[in-house]
C-alpha positions in Angstrom: 339.7 107.8 144.2 342.0 107.1 147.2 341.8 109.3 149.5 344.0 108.5 152.2 346.5 105.7 153.0 343.8 103.3 155.1 341.8 103.7 151.3 345.1 102.3 150.2 345.5 99.3 152.1 341.5 98.2 150.9 342.4 98.8 147.2 345.8 96.9 147.7 343.9 93.4 148.9 341.6 93.9 145.9 344.2 93.4 143.8 345.7 89.7 143.0 348.2 88.8 145.6 352.2 89.6 144.8 355.5 88.3 145.7 357.5 90.2 147.6 361.1 89.8 148.6 362.5 91.3 151.9 366.3 91.5 151.6 368.1 90.6 154.7 364.4 90.5 156.8 366.1 89.8 159.9 364.7 93.0 162.1 361.4 93.1 164.1 360.0 96.1 162.4 360.3 94.4 158.6 359.2 91.3 159.9 356.2 92.4 161.7 355.3 94.7 158.6 356.0 91.4 156.3 353.3 89.5 158.5 350.9 91.6 158.6 351.2 92.3 154.7 350.5 88.3 154.2 347.8 88.7 157.0 346.1 91.2 154.3 346.7 89.1 151.2 348.7 91.7 149.8 351.5 89.8 149.4 353.4 86.2 149.7 357.0 86.9 150.9 360.6 85.8 150.5 362.9 86.4 153.3 366.8 86.5 152.5 369.0 86.6 155.3 370.2 84.2 158.5 368.0 81.7 158.9 368.8 81.0 162.7 368.2 84.8 163.5 364.9 84.9 161.1 363.3 81.8 162.5 364.3 83.5 166.1 363.0 87.0 165.6 359.9 85.4 164.2 359.2 83.2 167.3 359.7 86.4 169.4 357.2 88.4 167.4 354.8 84.8 167.6 354.6 85.0 164.0 354.0 81.5 163.1 356.5 79.2 161.3 356.1 78.7 157.8 354.3 82.3 157.1 357.7 82.9 155.2 360.0 81.3 152.4 363.3 82.1 153.7 366.4 81.5 151.6 369.9 81.4 153.4 372.1 84.6 153.0 375.4 84.6 155.3 375.6 88.6 154.7 373.9 91.7 153.6 375.5 91.5 150.8 374.6 87.9 150.0 371.2 88.7 151.0 370.6 91.6 148.3 372.5 89.4 145.5 369.8 86.8 146.2 366.9 89.1 146.5 368.1 90.6 142.8 368.4 87.4 141.0 364.6 86.4 142.7 363.6 89.2 140.8 365.6 88.9 137.5 364.2 85.3 137.8 360.6 86.9 137.8 360.0 85.3 141.6 359.3 88.8 142.9 357.1 91.7 141.8 358.7 94.1 144.7 361.5 94.1 147.1 362.0 95.4 150.4 365.1 96.8 152.5 365.5 95.2 155.7 368.2 95.4 158.1 370.8 96.5 155.6 372.2 100.1 155.0 370.4 102.1 152.3 373.8 102.2 150.2 374.6 98.5 150.0 370.8 98.4 149.1 370.7 100.8 146.5 374.1 99.7 145.0 372.2 96.5 144.5 369.5 97.7 142.4 372.0 99.7 140.3 374.2 96.8 139.7 374.1 96.6 136.0 374.0 92.6 136.1 370.5 92.5 136.9 368.9 95.2 134.6 367.0 96.9 137.3 366.5 100.3 135.9 363.8 101.5 134.0 363.5 103.2 130.6 363.6 106.4 132.1 367.2 105.7 133.7 366.5 107.4 136.9 365.5 105.8 140.4 363.8 108.4 142.7 362.3 108.0 145.8 358.6 109.2 145.9 356.6 109.0 149.4 353.1 109.8 150.0 352.0 111.6 153.2 349.0 112.0 155.1 348.6 115.1 157.2 346.0 115.7 159.7 346.4 119.2 159.0 345.8 119.2 155.2 343.0 118.1 153.7 344.3 115.3 151.4 347.4 113.2 150.5 350.8 114.9 149.6 353.3 112.9 146.8 356.6 114.0 147.5 359.7 113.6 145.9 362.8 112.7 146.4 363.7 112.3 150.4 366.3 109.7 150.0 367.8 108.8 147.1 368.9 111.6 144.9 371.3 114.3 146.6 370.9 117.2 144.1 369.1 116.5 140.8 369.6 118.2 137.8 367.2 119.5 135.8 366.6 116.5 133.8 366.4 114.5 136.9 363.2 116.9 138.1 361.7 116.4 134.8 361.6 112.7 135.5 361.0 113.0 138.7 357.7 115.2 138.1 356.6 112.7 135.5 356.9 110.0 138.7 355.0 112.3 141.1 351.9 112.7 138.2 352.2 108.9 137.3 351.6 107.9 141.0 349.1 110.3 141.6 347.0 109.0 138.6 347.3 105.5 140.1 345.4 107.2 142.8 342.7 108.1 140.6 343.7 112.2 140.7 343.3 113.2 137.0 345.1 116.4 136.8 347.4 116.3 139.9 348.7 120.2 141.1 352.3 119.9 141.4 354.3 122.7 143.1 358.1 123.2 142.4 359.3 124.3 146.2 361.9 127.0 146.8 362.9 129.6 149.4 360.9 132.1 147.3 358.5 132.8 144.6 360.9 135.1 142.6 363.2 133.4 139.8 366.5 134.6 141.3 369.7 133.8 139.5 371.6 132.7 142.6 369.1 130.1 143.4 368.8 127.1 141.5 366.3 125.7 142.7 364.2 129.1 141.5 366.0 129.1 138.1 365.3 124.9 137.5 361.7 125.9 138.7 361.2 128.4 136.2 362.4 126.3 133.4 360.2 123.2 134.6 357.3 124.9 134.3 358.1 126.0 130.6 358.6 122.5 130.0 355.3 121.5 131.4 353.7 124.6 128.7 355.6 123.0 125.9 353.8 119.5 126.8 357.3 118.1 127.5 355.9 117.3 131.1 352.2 116.3 130.5 349.6 114.9 133.1 349.2 117.3 135.6 349.3 121.1 136.7 353.0 122.2 137.5 353.8 126.1 139.1 356.7 127.4 141.1 359.2 128.3 142.7 356.9 128.4 145.2 357.3 128.4 149.3 356.2 125.5 151.1 354.0 127.5 152.8 352.2 129.2 149.8 352.2 125.3 148.2 349.8 124.2 151.2 347.9 127.1 152.6 345.6 129.1 151.0 345.6 132.2 153.1 349.9 132.2 152.4 349.4 132.1 148.9 346.7 135.0 149.1 348.8 137.6 151.8 351.5 136.7 149.3 349.2 137.6 146.2 350.2 134.2 144.1 348.0 133.5 142.2 347.9 129.9 140.9 345.8 127.0 140.4 348.4 125.0 142.7 349.0 127.5 145.5 347.3 126.8 148.8 345.9 122.7 147.0 349.3 121.1 146.0 349.0 117.4 144.8 352.6 116.8 144.7 355.7 118.2 145.7 359.1 118.4 144.2 361.7 119.7 146.6 364.9 121.4 145.2 367.5 118.8 147.2 367.5 115.8 149.4 368.2 118.3 152.2 364.9 119.9 152.0 362.9 116.9 151.2 364.2 114.4 154.3 363.8 117.4 156.6 360.3 117.5 155.8 359.7 113.8 156.0 360.8 113.1 159.2 359.3 116.3 160.5 356.3 114.8 159.1 356.6 111.6 160.9 358.1 112.5 164.2 356.5 115.8 165.2 353.1 116.1 162.7 352.0 112.0 163.5 351.3 111.7 159.8 351.1 108.5 158.2 353.2 107.8 155.5 354.3 105.2 152.6 357.5 105.3 150.6 358.9 103.4 147.5 362.3 103.6 145.2 360.3 104.4 141.4 362.0 104.4 138.0 363.4 100.5 138.9 361.7 97.5 136.8 359.8 96.3 140.3 359.1 98.8 143.3 361.6 99.0 145.6 361.1 99.8 149.6 363.4 102.0 150.8 362.2 102.0 154.7 364.3 103.8 157.1 365.2 101.9 160.1 363.2 104.8 162.0 360.1 104.1 160.2 357.2 102.6 161.8 355.7 99.2 161.4 352.7 100.6 160.2 354.7 103.1 157.6 356.2 99.9 156.4 353.4 98.5 155.7 351.8 101.2 153.7 354.7 100.9 152.0 354.5 97.4 150.8 350.6 98.0 149.9 351.9 100.9 147.6 354.5 98.5 146.0 351.9 96.1 145.3 349.6 98.6 143.9 352.2 100.1 141.4 353.3 96.6 140.6 349.9 95.9 139.3 
């Protein structure tokens, strides 16, 4: 079982080296993370973007000339187009966002010309968070891609969470469906959806894990809160996976964890034919390196 993100790096190192394309990789954080990933033997890297700017940034960072293969692009859009062509041609096992807006990056992934969407037809952002205050890794969705997921999308997102937890050696992950209350209140869509998703789990329509909700974040993660509120559930106080009801809640949790709790994190877009790293400009070099390791693991 992979118990923390340091172990993720070691496990990914033990796999065969993958090929990654970095879209418009002209920014220092992305280049530094990509360089470290090459040093660790996780990936070989192709960068699309302005060659002069890439070489200048590498020189400033003291990254050896020739560590990356560079494909010249004159704009963000062209950098994304060239990167997707490399993936479509089988020349890259995963793709990473550099200095390009998330909207442009996601539009490129959704471009039907490249047929990047997987069989489930849904792209979703999945983050892994390692908190000092919590005894195990948390698998979290969605903090960056789907604003207000439908019931069908939530079912698919749960499947992605469970599948990823399985890749980390968690045989029967506990999935908490996060809402503002444990009551099934008709006026709160998150509660209504959670109740239906639990029933779908009972019917075997979502398999591989234990699903419960609606559930407040405190009840999902804190045994004492679950006990005080008399929530009798195998998931309560011990969740492995958190499905947030919308991007607002998920994004706040992700950024709060990073900026105020100093959590260690990794994240990818799942549901595409190859893992797609959607890193924020505010993410640390370590988070980007962790995300490359995660993409390498999921592409194997």
